[in-house]
C-alpha positions as CSV (number, residue, x, y, z in Angstrom):
1,M,-6.8,-23.6,42.8
2,P,-6.9,-22.1,39.3
3,K,-10.2,-21.3,37.9
4,E,-11.3,-23.1,34.7
5,N,-10.3,-21.2,31.6
6,P,-13.6,-20.0,30.0
7,F,-12.1,-20.5,26.5
8,T,-11.5,-24.2,26.7
9,T,-14.9,-24.7,25.2
10,G,-14.3,-22.2,22.4
11,S,-14.1,-24.7,19.6
12,S,-15.8,-25.9,16.5
13,E,-17.3,-28.8,18.6
14,H,-19.3,-26.4,20.7
15,F,-19.8,-23.6,18.3
16,P,-20.4,-24.7,14.7
17,G,-18.4,-22.6,12.2
18,F,-16.0,-21.6,14.9
19,P,-12.3,-22.5,14.1
20,D,-10.6,-25.3,15.9
21,V,-8.3,-23.9,18.6
22,T,-7.1,-27.2,19.9
23,A,-4.5,-27.8,17.2
24,A,-1.0,-26.3,17.4
25,L,-0.2,-23.3,15.3
26,T,3.1,-23.4,13.4
27,A,5.3,-20.4,12.8
28,A,4.5,-20.7,9.0
29,E,0.7,-20.8,9.7
30,T,1.0,-17.7,12.0
31,S,2.9,-15.8,9.3
32,R,0.3,-16.7,6.7
33,I,-2.5,-15.6,9.0
34,T,-1.0,-12.2,9.7
35,A,-0.1,-11.7,6.1
36,R,-3.7,-12.2,5.1
37,G,-5.0,-9.7,7.6
38,L,-8.5,-9.5,9.1
39,W,-10.8,-10.3,6.2
40,A,-11.6,-13.5,4.3
41,A,-12.4,-13.3,0.6
42,D,-16.2,-13.2,1.4
43,G,-15.9,-10.1,3.7
44,T,-16.2,-12.1,6.9
45,V,-13.5,-12.3,9.5
46,D,-10.7,-14.6,8.4
47,P,-10.9,-17.9,10.5
48,G,-7.2,-17.9,10.9
49,A,-7.3,-14.5,12.6
50,V,-10.0,-15.9,15.0
51,R,-7.9,-19.0,15.7
52,L,-4.8,-17.0,16.5
53,G,-6.6,-14.7,18.9
54,Q,-8.4,-17.5,20.7
55,T,-5.2,-19.5,21.0
56,L,-3.4,-16.5,22.5
57,A,-6.4,-16.1,24.9
58,N,-6.1,-19.7,25.9
59,A,-2.4,-19.4,26.5
60,L,-2.8,-16.3,28.7
61,L,-5.7,-17.5,30.7
62,S,-4.8,-21.2,31.0
63,D,-3.5,-20.8,34.6
64,T,-5.2,-17.7,35.9
65,T,-8.3,-16.9,37.8
66,D,-10.3,-13.7,37.7
67,G,-7.5,-11.5,39.0
68,T,-6.4,-13.5,42.0
69,D,-4.2,-16.6,41.1
70,T,-1.0,-16.7,39.1
71,T,0.4,-19.5,37.0
72,D,1.0,-23.0,38.3
73,G,3.8,-23.8,35.9
74,T,1.9,-25.8,33.2
75,D,2.7,-25.0,29.6
76,T,-0.1,-26.9,27.9
77,A,-1.7,-23.9,26.2
78,T,1.5,-22.1,25.2
79,A,2.6,-25.4,23.6
80,L,0.0,-24.7,20.9
81,L,1.9,-21.6,19.9
82,P,5.1,-21.3,17.8
83,A,8.1,-21.0,20.1
84,E,8.8,-17.3,19.5
85,L,5.1,-16.4,20.1
86,A,5.0,-18.6,23.2
87,A,8.1,-16.9,24.6
88,I,6.3,-13.5,24.2
89,V,3.3,-14.8,26.0
90,E,5.5,-16.0,28.9
91,E,7.3,-12.7,28.9
92,V,3.9,-10.9,29.3
93,R,2.8,-13.2,32.0
94,G,5.9,-12.2,33.9
95,L,5.0,-8.6,33.5
96,A,1.2,-8.5,33.8
97,L,-1.5,-10.6,35.3
98,P,-4.1,-11.8,32.7
99,A,-7.7,-12.0,33.8
100,Y,-11.2,-12.6,32.3
101,H,-14.1,-10.5,33.6
102,R,-17.8,-9.9,33.2
103,I,-18.1,-6.1,33.8
104,E,-21.5,-4.7,34.8
105,G,-22.6,-2.2,32.2
106,A,-25.5,0.1,32.0
107,A,-29.1,-1.2,32.4
108,E,-30.8,-2.2,29.1
109,S,-33.8,0.0,30.1
110,E,-35.2,1.7,33.1
111,G,-36.5,-1.0,35.5
112,A,-34.6,-3.8,33.8
113,A,-34.1,-6.8,36.1
114,E,-30.3,-6.7,35.7
115,N,-27.6,-4.8,34.0
116,V,-25.8,-5.9,30.9
117,R,-22.6,-7.9,31.5
118,L,-19.7,-7.0,29.2
119,S,-17.2,-9.7,28.4
120,A,-13.7,-8.3,29.1
121,F,-10.0,-9.2,29.4
122,S,-7.3,-7.4,31.3
123,L,-3.5,-7.4,31.6
124,R,-2.7,-5.8,35.0
125,Q,0.9,-4.7,35.3
126,L,2.7,-6.4,38.2
127,G,5.5,-3.9,38.7
128,Q,5.3,-0.9,41.0
129,G,2.9,1.7,39.6
130,P,0.9,3.7,38.9
131,H,0.8,2.6,35.2
132,P,-1.1,4.1,32.3
133,L,-4.2,2.2,31.0
134,V,-5.4,1.6,27.5
135,V,-9.0,0.6,27.1
136,V,-9.8,-1.3,23.9
137,P,-13.5,-1.7,22.9
138,A,-13.7,-4.5,20.4
139,G,-14.6,-4.1,16.8
140,W,-17.9,-5.1,15.2
141,T,-17.4,-8.8,14.8
142,P,-18.9,-11.9,16.4
143,F,-15.7,-12.8,18.1
144,G,-15.2,-9.9,20.4
145,W,-12.1,-8.9,22.2
146,P,-9.9,-12.0,21.6
147,L,-9.5,-11.0,17.9
148,F,-6.9,-8.3,18.7
149,L,-5.2,-10.0,21.5
150,W,-1.7,-9.6,20.0
151,S,-2.1,-5.8,20.3
152,Y,-2.8,-6.2,24.0
153,L,0.5,-8.0,24.3
154,V,2.3,-5.2,22.5
155,L,0.7,-2.6,24.9
156,A,1.6,-4.7,28.0
157,R,5.2,-5.0,26.9
158,K,5.2,-1.2,26.7
159,G,4.2,-0.9,30.4
160,Y,0.4,-0.3,30.0
161,H,-2.4,-1.9,31.9
162,V,-4.8,-3.2,29.2
163,L,-8.6,-3.6,29.5
164,A,-10.4,-4.9,26.4
165,Y,-14.1,-5.6,26.2
166,T,-16.8,-6.6,23.8
167,P,-19.5,-3.9,23.3
168,R,-22.9,-5.0,24.4
169,G,-24.8,-7.4,22.3
170,L,-22.0,-8.4,20.0
171,G,-20.9,-12.0,19.7
172,I,-21.9,-15.6,19.1
173,P,-24.4,-16.7,21.8
174,G,-22.6,-18.8,24.5
175,L,-19.1,-17.8,23.5
176,P,-17.2,-16.4,26.6
177,S,-16.2,-13.3,24.6
178,T,-19.8,-12.4,23.9
179,S,-21.5,-9.6,25.9
180,S,-25.1,-9.7,26.9
181,G,-27.8,-7.2,25.9
182,F,-28.8,-5.7,22.6
183,V,-26.4,-4.0,20.2
184,D,-26.8,-0.2,20.6
185,V,-24.8,0.8,17.5
186,A,-22.6,3.2,19.5
187,G,-25.6,4.8,21.1
188,P,-26.0,6.2,24.7
189,H,-25.9,2.7,26.3
190,D,-22.4,2.2,24.7
191,W,-21.2,5.5,26.1
192,A,-22.4,4.6,29.5
193,D,-20.8,1.2,29.2
194,G,-17.5,2.8,28.4
195,S,-17.7,4.9,31.6
196,A,-18.6,1.8,33.5
197,V,-15.5,0.1,32.2
198,I,-13.5,3.1,33.3
199,D,-15.0,2.8,36.8
200,F,-14.0,-0.8,36.9
201,A,-10.5,-0.1,35.8
202,V,-10.0,2.8,38.3
203,D,-11.1,0.4,41.1
204,R,-9.0,-2.5,39.9
205,F,-5.9,-0.9,38.5
206,A,-5.7,2.7,39.9
207,P,-4.2,3.8,36.5
208,S,-2.1,7.0,36.3
209,V,-3.9,8.0,33.1
210,I,-6.4,6.5,30.7
211,G,-6.5,6.2,26.9
212,F,-8.8,4.5,24.5
213,M,-7.8,2.7,21.3
214,G,-10.4,1.2,19.0
215,E,-10.7,-0.4,15.5
216,S,-13.8,0.2,13.4
217,Y,-16.8,0.0,15.8
218,G,-14.5,0.3,18.8
219,S,-13.0,3.5,17.3
220,G,-16.3,5.2,17.1
221,I,-17.2,4.1,20.7
222,S,-13.7,5.4,21.8
223,Q,-14.4,8.8,20.4
224,L,-17.9,9.0,21.9
225,V,-16.8,7.8,25.4
226,A,-14.0,10.4,25.3
227,A,-16.5,13.1,24.4
228,H,-18.7,12.3,27.4
229,D,-16.1,11.2,30.0
230,D,-13.4,13.6,31.3
231,R,-11.2,10.8,32.4
232,V,-10.1,9.8,28.8
233,A,-6.8,11.5,28.1
234,A,-6.1,10.4,24.5
235,V,-7.9,8.5,21.7
236,V,-6.6,6.3,18.8
237,A,-9.4,5.7,16.3
238,L,-8.5,3.2,13.5
239,S,-10.7,2.8,10.4
240,T,-13.1,5.1,12.1
241,W,-16.2,7.2,11.4
242,G,-16.9,10.8,12.3
243,N,-20.5,10.9,11.1
244,L,-22.5,7.7,11.1
245,A,-25.5,9.3,9.4
246,T,-23.5,10.3,6.3
247,S,-21.5,7.0,6.4
248,L,-24.8,5.2,5.8
249,Y,-26.7,7.8,3.8
250,D,-25.2,10.6,1.8
251,N,-26.1,12.4,-1.4
252,K,-29.6,10.8,-1.1
253,T,-27.9,7.4,-1.5
254,R,-28.1,4.5,0.9
255,H,-24.9,2.5,1.5
256,L,-26.7,-0.8,1.4
257,A,-23.8,-3.2,1.0
258,A,-22.0,-1.7,4.0
259,V,-25.1,-2.3,6.3
260,K,-25.6,-5.8,4.9
261,A,-22.0,-6.7,5.6
262,L,-22.2,-5.3,9.2
263,L,-25.4,-7.1,10.0
264,A,-23.7,-10.4,9.0
265,L,-21.0,-9.8,11.6
266,T,-23.0,-9.4,14.9
267,G,-23.2,-13.1,15.8
268,G,-26.9,-13.6,15.3
269,P,-30.1,-12.6,13.5
270,V,-31.3,-9.0,13.7
271,E,-34.3,-10.1,15.8
272,T,-32.1,-11.3,18.6
273,K,-29.3,-8.8,18.4
274,F,-31.2,-5.4,18.3
275,D,-34.0,-4.0,20.4
276,E,-37.3,-3.0,18.7
277,E,-36.3,0.6,18.1
278,N,-33.0,-0.3,16.4
279,Q,-34.7,-3.0,14.4
280,R,-37.2,-0.4,13.1
281,I,-34.4,1.9,12.1
282,L,-32.5,-0.8,10.3
283,A,-35.7,-2.0,8.5
284,D,-36.6,1.6,7.5
285,F,-33.1,2.1,6.1
286,Q,-33.2,-1.1,4.0
287,A,-36.7,-0.4,2.8
288,D,-35.9,3.2,1.8
289,R,-38.4,4.8,4.1
290,N,-38.5,7.3,7.0
291,L,-34.9,8.3,6.2
292,D,-35.1,11.5,8.2
293,A,-35.5,9.4,11.3
294,V,-32.5,7.2,10.2
295,V,-30.4,10.3,9.8
296,E,-31.4,11.6,13.2
297,W,-30.5,8.2,14.7
298,G,-27.1,8.3,12.9
299,L,-26.3,11.8,14.0
300,K,-26.9,10.8,17.7
301,R,-24.1,8.2,17.2
302,A,-21.8,10.6,15.3
303,P,-18.6,11.8,17.1
304,E,-19.0,14.9,14.9
305,S,-22.2,15.8,16.8
306,Y,-20.1,16.2,20.0
307,L,-17.1,18.1,18.7
308,T,-17.8,20.9,21.1
309,L,-17.4,18.5,24.1
310,T,-14.3,17.0,22.6
311,N,-12.8,20.4,21.9
312,E,-13.6,21.6,25.4
313,K,-11.7,18.7,26.9
314,G,-8.8,19.0,24.4
315,T,-8.6,15.2,24.0
316,P,-5.7,14.4,21.7
317,T,-7.2,12.3,18.8
318,F,-5.5,10.1,16.2
319,F,-7.4,9.0,13.1
320,S,-6.2,6.4,10.6
321,N,-8.4,5.7,7.6
322,T,-8.1,4.5,3.9
323,W,-8.8,6.2,0.6
324,H,-11.2,3.5,-0.7
325,E,-13.0,2.9,2.6
326,S,-16.2,1.0,1.9
327,L,-17.9,1.2,5.3
328,F,-17.0,4.8,6.4
329,A,-16.2,6.8,3.3
330,V,-13.2,9.1,3.8
331,N,-15.0,12.5,3.3
332,Q,-17.1,12.2,6.4
333,T,-14.0,11.4,8.5
334,L,-12.3,14.5,7.0
335,E,-15.3,16.7,8.1
336,T,-14.9,15.5,11.7
337,F,-11.2,15.8,11.7
338,N,-11.3,19.4,10.4
339,G,-13.8,20.2,13.2
340,L,-11.4,19.0,15.9
341,D,-9.6,21.8,17.7
342,V,-7.3,19.5,19.8
343,P,-3.9,17.9,19.2
344,K,-4.7,15.7,16.3
345,R,-3.3,13.5,13.5
346,L,-4.8,12.0,10.4
347,N,-3.2,9.2,8.5
348,L,-4.7,8.1,5.2
349,W,-3.6,4.9,3.6
350,I,-4.1,2.9,0.4
351,G,-6.8,0.2,0.7
352,D,-10.1,-0.4,2.5
353,H,-11.4,-0.9,6.0
354,A,-8.8,-2.3,8.5
355,A,-6.5,-3.4,5.7
356,P,-3.5,-1.3,6.8
357,E,-3.6,-1.9,10.6
358,G,-5.4,-5.3,10.6
359,P,-2.4,-7.6,10.3
360,A,-0.6,-5.9,13.2
361,L,-3.7,-6.0,15.4
362,I,-4.0,-9.8,15.1
363,G,-0.4,-11.0,15.2
364,P,3.3,-10.4,14.9
365,P,4.8,-9.4,11.5
366,A,4.7,-12.0,8.8
367,V,8.3,-11.1,7.9
368,R,10.7,-10.8,10.9
369,G,11.7,-7.2,11.5
370,E,8.9,-5.8,9.4
371,V,7.2,-2.7,10.9
372,N,3.5,-2.0,10.4
373,L,3.6,1.8,10.2
374,P,-0.2,2.3,10.8
375,M,0.1,0.6,14.2
376,A,3.6,1.8,15.1
377,E,2.3,5.4,14.8
378,A,-0.8,4.6,16.7
379,Y,1.2,3.3,19.6
380,A,3.6,6.3,19.3
381,W,0.6,8.6,19.8
382,L,-0.4,6.8,23.0
383,D,3.2,6.7,24.3
384,H,3.5,10.5,23.8
385,H,0.1,11.5,25.2
386,L,-0.2,9.0,28.0
387,T,3.4,8.6,29.2
388,G,4.9,11.9,28.0
389,E,7.5,10.2,25.8
390,H,9.3,12.6,23.6
391,N,9.2,10.4,20.5
392,G,8.7,12.9,17.7
393,V,4.9,12.9,17.9
394,E,5.0,16.5,19.2
395,E,6.5,17.5,15.9
396,W,4.2,15.6,13.6
397,P,2.3,17.6,11.0
398,Q,-1.5,17.1,11.4
399,V,-1.9,15.1,8.1
400,C,0.0,12.3,6.4
401,N,-1.2,10.9,3.1
402,Q,0.0,7.8,1.4
403,V,-0.1,8.4,-2.4
404,M,-2.2,5.7,-4.0
405,F,-0.4,2.9,-5.8
406,S,3.0,4.7,-5.7
407,Y,4.6,1.5,-4.4
408,V,6.9,-0.6,-6.5
409,T,5.9,-4.2,-6.9
410,E,7.2,-7.4,-8.4
411,P,5.4,-10.5,-9.5
412,V,4.8,-13.3,-7.0
413,L,6.2,-16.6,-8.5
414,D,4.7,-20.0,-7.9
415,P,7.3,-21.9,-5.8
416,E,6.9,-25.1,-7.8
417,T,6.7,-23.9,-11.4
418,G,8.5,-20.5,-11.1
419,E,5.7,-19.0,-13.1
420,P,3.9,-15.7,-12.1
421,T,0.8,-16.3,-10.0
422,G,-0.9,-13.1,-11.2
423,E,-0.3,-11.5,-7.8
424,N,2.3,-8.8,-7.0
425,R,4.2,-8.1,-3.8
426,I,5.4,-4.7,-2.7
427,V,9.2,-4.3,-2.8
428,V,9.3,-0.5,-2.2
429,P,6.6,1.1,0.0
430,A,4.2,3.7,-1.3
431,R,5.2,7.3,-0.9
432,R,3.8,9.4,2.0
433,E,3.4,13.1,2.2
434,T,2.8,15.3,5.2
435,S,0.8,18.6,5.4
436,P,0.2,21.1,8.3
437,G,-3.5,20.5,7.9
438,W,-6.1,19.1,5.4
439,S,-6.7,22.5,3.8
440,E,-3.0,22.6,2.8
441,V,-3.2,19.3,0.9
442,T,-4.7,21.0,-2.2
443,D,-2.6,23.8,-3.8
444,T,-4.9,24.6,-6.7
445,T,-7.9,23.4,-8.6
446,E,-7.9,22.6,-12.3
447,V,-11.3,22.9,-14.1
448,F,-12.1,20.6,-17.0
449,G,-15.1,21.3,-19.2
450,L,-17.1,18.4,-20.5
451,T,-17.9,18.3,-24.2
452,G,-20.8,16.8,-26.0
453,D,-19.0,14.9,-28.8
454,G,-19.2,11.2,-28.2
455,G,-22.0,10.1,-30.5
456,G,-21.9,6.5,-31.8
457,G,-20.6,5.2,-28.5
458,T,-17.4,7.3,-28.5
459,D,-16.4,9.3,-25.4
460,G,-16.7,13.0,-24.9
461,R,-13.7,15.1,-24.0
462,L,-12.5,16.5,-20.7
463,V,-10.9,19.8,-21.7
464,P,-8.8,22.0,-19.4
465,A,-10.2,25.5,-18.8
466,G,-8.9,28.0,-21.3
467,E,-8.5,25.5,-24.1
468,P,-10.9,25.3,-27.1
469,G,-14.1,23.4,-26.2
470,A,-13.8,23.8,-22.4
471,E,-16.9,26.1,-22.3
472,E,-19.0,24.1,-24.8
473,T,-22.7,24.2,-24.0
474,G,-25.9,23.1,-25.5
475,W,-25.1,19.5,-25.9
476,R,-26.9,16.4,-24.5
477,R,-25.7,12.8,-24.1
478,A,-28.0,9.9,-23.1
479,F,-27.8,6.4,-21.6
480,L,-30.2,3.7,-20.6
481,A,-30.5,3.6,-16.8
482,G,-30.8,0.8,-14.2
483,V,-28.2,-1.5,-15.6
484,D,-24.8,-1.9,-14.0
485,T,-21.5,-1.6,-16.0
486,E,-17.9,-2.5,-15.5
487,A,-17.4,0.9,-13.9
488,T,-17.9,-0.1,-10.3
489,A,-16.3,1.2,-7.1
490,M,-14.9,-2.2,-6.2
491,D,-15.5,-5.9,-6.7
492,A,-16.4,-6.5,-3.0
493,I,-16.3,-4.7,0.3
494,M,-13.0,-5.1,2.0
495,K,-11.7,-7.6,-0.6
496,T,-10.7,-5.1,-3.3
497,G,-9.1,-2.7,-0.9
498,Q,-7.2,-5.4,0.9
499,A,-5.7,-6.4,-2.4
500,E,-4.8,-2.7,-3.0
501,W,-3.0,-2.6,0.3
502,R,-0.9,-5.6,-0.7
503,G,0.1,-4.1,-4.1
504,N,-2.7,-5.4,-6.3
505,P,-5.2,-2.7,-7.2
506,K,-8.2,-3.6,-9.3
507,I,-7.5,-3.2,-13.0
508,Y,-10.5,-2.0,-15.2
509,D,-10.8,-2.5,-18.9
510,T,-12.4,0.7,-20.0
511,R,-13.3,-0.8,-23.4
512,K,-15.7,-3.1,-21.6
513,I,-17.7,-0.3,-20.0
514,D,-21.0,-0.5,-21.9
515,R,-21.6,2.9,-23.4
516,R,-25.3,2.1,-23.8
517,H,-25.6,2.3,-20.0
518,A,-22.9,4.8,-19.2
519,V,-21.4,8.0,-20.6
520,A,-17.7,8.8,-20.4
521,W,-15.3,11.7,-21.0
522,T,-11.6,11.5,-21.4
523,T,-8.7,13.9,-21.5
524,E,-5.9,14.0,-24.0
525,P,-2.7,12.2,-22.7
526,L,-1.6,14.3,-19.7
527,V,1.7,16.0,-19.2
528,S,2.7,17.8,-16.0
529,P,1.7,21.5,-16.0
530,D,4.8,22.2,-13.9
531,G,7.2,20.1,-16.0
532,E,7.5,17.3,-13.3
533,E,9.0,14.3,-15.0
534,G,6.8,11.2,-15.1
535,V,3.7,12.8,-13.5
536,G,0.8,14.1,-15.6
537,R,-1.3,15.3,-12.7
538,R,-0.9,15.2,-8.9
539,V,-4.5,14.7,-7.6
540,R,-4.6,15.9,-4.0
541,G,-8.0,16.6,-2.3
542,I,-11.7,16.3,-3.0
543,P,-12.9,16.4,-6.7
544,R,-16.1,18.2,-7.5
545,L,-18.5,17.5,-10.3
546,R,-21.4,19.6,-11.8
547,L,-23.8,18.0,-14.3
548,T,-27.2,18.9,-15.6
549,V,-29.5,15.9,-15.6
550,R,-32.9,15.0,-17.0
551,S,-34.7,11.7,-17.1
552,T,-37.8,10.1,-18.6
553,A,-38.6,9.1,-15.0
554,T,-39.0,11.2,-11.8
555,S,-35.8,10.0,-10.3
556,A,-32.3,9.2,-11.5
557,S,-28.9,7.9,-10.3
558,V,-25.7,9.5,-11.5
559,Y,-22.7,7.6,-10.2
560,A,-19.4,9.2,-11.0
561,H,-16.1,7.3,-11.3
562,L,-12.7,8.9,-11.9
563,L,-10.2,6.6,-13.6
564,D,-6.5,6.7,-14.5
565,V,-6.3,5.2,-18.0
566,A,-3.2,3.8,-19.5
567,E,-2.3,3.7,-23.2
568,D,-3.7,0.2,-23.5
569,G,-7.1,1.2,-22.2
570,T,-6.7,-0.5,-18.8
571,A,-7.3,1.7,-15.8
572,R,-7.2,2.1,-12.0
573,I,-9.7,3.9,-9.9
574,I,-8.9,7.3,-8.3
575,S,-12.2,8.2,-6.7
576,H,-15.9,7.8,-7.1
577,E,-19.2,9.0,-5.5
578,P,-22.9,8.2,-6.1
579,L,-25.7,10.7,-6.2
580,N,-29.4,10.0,-6.4
581,V,-31.7,12.7,-7.7
582,Y,-35.4,12.7,-6.8
583,G,-38.3,15.0,-7.7
584,L,-37.4,15.3,-11.3
585,T,-39.9,16.5,-13.8
586,P,-39.6,14.2,-16.9
587,D,-37.7,15.9,-19.7
588,Q,-36.8,19.0,-17.7
589,D,-33.3,19.9,-16.6
590,T,-32.0,19.8,-13.1
591,T,-28.4,20.9,-12.3
592,V,-26.6,19.0,-9.6
593,T,-23.2,19.4,-7.9
594,W,-21.5,16.9,-5.6
595,R,-18.1,16.0,-4.2
596,L,-16.3,12.8,-5.0
597,Q,-14.3,11.1,-2.3
598,A,-10.9,12.6,-1.4
599,A,-7.8,11.2,-3.1
600,A,-4.0,11.5,-3.3
601,Y,-3.1,10.0,-6.6
602,D,-0.4,10.6,-9.3
603,I,-1.6,10.2,-12.8
604,P,1.5,9.2,-14.9
605,S,2.5,11.3,-17.8
606,G,0.9,9.9,-21.0
607,N,-2.1,8.5,-19.2
608,R,-5.5,9.9,-19.5
609,L,-8.1,11.0,-16.9
610,M,-11.5,9.4,-17.5
611,L,-14.9,10.4,-16.0
612,V,-17.5,7.7,-16.2
613,V,-21.1,8.3,-15.2
614,D,-23.6,5.4,-14.9
615,S,-26.6,4.6,-12.7
616,K,-25.9,1.5,-10.7
617,D,-23.4,0.0,-8.3
618,P,-23.6,-3.0,-6.0
619,L,-22.5,-0.9,-3.0
620,Y,-25.5,1.4,-3.1
621,G,-29.3,1.7,-3.3
622,D,-30.0,3.5,-6.5
623,A,-32.9,5.6,-7.6
624,S,-32.8,4.7,-11.3
625,V,-35.8,3.2,-13.1
626,T,-34.6,0.3,-15.3
627,W,-34.6,1.1,-19.1
628,T,-35.6,4.7,-18.7
629,Q,-33.3,7.3,-20.3
630,T,-31.0,9.5,-18.3
631,V,-29.6,12.5,-20.2
632,I,-26.6,14.6,-19.2
633,G,-26.4,18.1,-20.6
634,S,-24.5,21.3,-20.4
635,P,-26.7,24.4,-20.5
636,E,-25.4,27.9,-21.1
637,G,-24.7,29.6,-17.7
638,E,-24.2,26.3,-15.9
639,P,-21.8,24.2,-18.1
640,S,-21.0,20.7,-16.9
641,R,-17.5,20.6,-15.4
642,L,-15.1,18.6,-13.3
643,E,-13.0,20.4,-10.6
644,L,-9.8,18.4,-10.0
645,P,-7.8,19.3,-6.9
646,L,-4.0,19.4,-7.4
647,G,-1.1,19.4,-5.0
């Protein structure tokens, strides 16, 4: 007799705030859900994505037991799906046996009464094997493994066993997809759990080879398990991190908004989701204390810390990230990627966390026949390295960069009025460029000197090296610190970058940047140094900035933003990076140098490059003291300058 489907109680009736999964999904609704992607406007998981994943889980598990029974012919659950999606579910049920599991993980602590139980889902191929297996640790959300159920269907149709699980501690209490225990934030317990999941899979499925594929939190866990377990033959890491320490705290700056967003996605309060040690670390981070211990904690959870192990194993590793990543900034991923001495691939895309691949993880394409390249290439990586398919992956260059905002768009019209809605849709995809490695992305570096003119609220100049004024020294420019300006990295985590991915980058009005609380420098209208028509500069790589700072306080924040400014004064952001400076002696100079985030961006001919420095941004914990004065200078021997990488 079929076992009761554990997800029949997964509804708003039993879990307040949880979407209703008892109503039928239409094809139009499904298209709208996948078109929106993972994130709602407030940075939480889109309820439609949750509903789609849970409905698929219900459809797959409605007539199955935990690995023993098959279907009994009822179609109640698939009736809640659009016909085309229901047909795919039935196809997969003919290829693979769905099952729900509670896998025994590592003990919470020595002497614990029982081990953690990991909520898991599998699709076991029914045809003669052996078959390759893909293990998918879920991302950092309260909804666990069902969220990406569509991707498991894709893998099963390709002939893979699939075993997805929710990492320990994550999830809404009582929800079947929630795992027990405390969240270990990709710590040693999570590595041990990954190996326990492999043990379970080897026993149940006897796979020919094992790969890991993870999104966000699952991507970091995938890398860490692979570093510590020889049985992992390939890794796909989507919207990933390489160094958790520098993702959270870099340039003496805490990434507070990222941590706040993550803590809201565990499925419960900190006190119930983390053990005492991790609660202490999180409290110290938010209170700006004991940061050396926070860094040590983050390094323990950094795949970069175990590159020697990964390189010894030679594990083929695929990274996919975004230029304007708000949770795991791109530079730290580049550091890890450059340290890998294995078959590897790095794709960098327009947008923010999970925006490129998210739609194809949660459902079929919103437009029939449309291909989501971020996921298509991730699957191709697995096909090549797990099944030996000769699909071109063996000839891929190591790096492929999407050039920011190089797409062609058209206005979206209101279907009733025919008037523009203010949104754009992409009609020609953004250009992509390949490179043998990251070091080859940058061909040369152009140095711009900063000038001191700009009194009365006017901007200083960015002057190319060799031109008059480029070596100007002895000037000072001041602003009042501790007040935010229009020069912010983004409006909101995930939201701004998701709009970028869809063809709607944030537009800044540089005239509204309050020069009382910021200083700015601007080039003359740019023309290509190589005579390339239409392109003033091809920014490719990591910009670098040197400034001399003094303050009337003992600490200061200098947050740099690079903008592409059109003739009308509107702008789009190229890159940014915060820096907090401590231990200042009031009214004495300190010279600082730091790297902005990597970029691939074409500044059109006739546009200007603008550098804006202010002292506050909602993403970060700043060191500025409100209404104190910060002064930027350019002393002889160490003139302030911007190094712009070009390709």
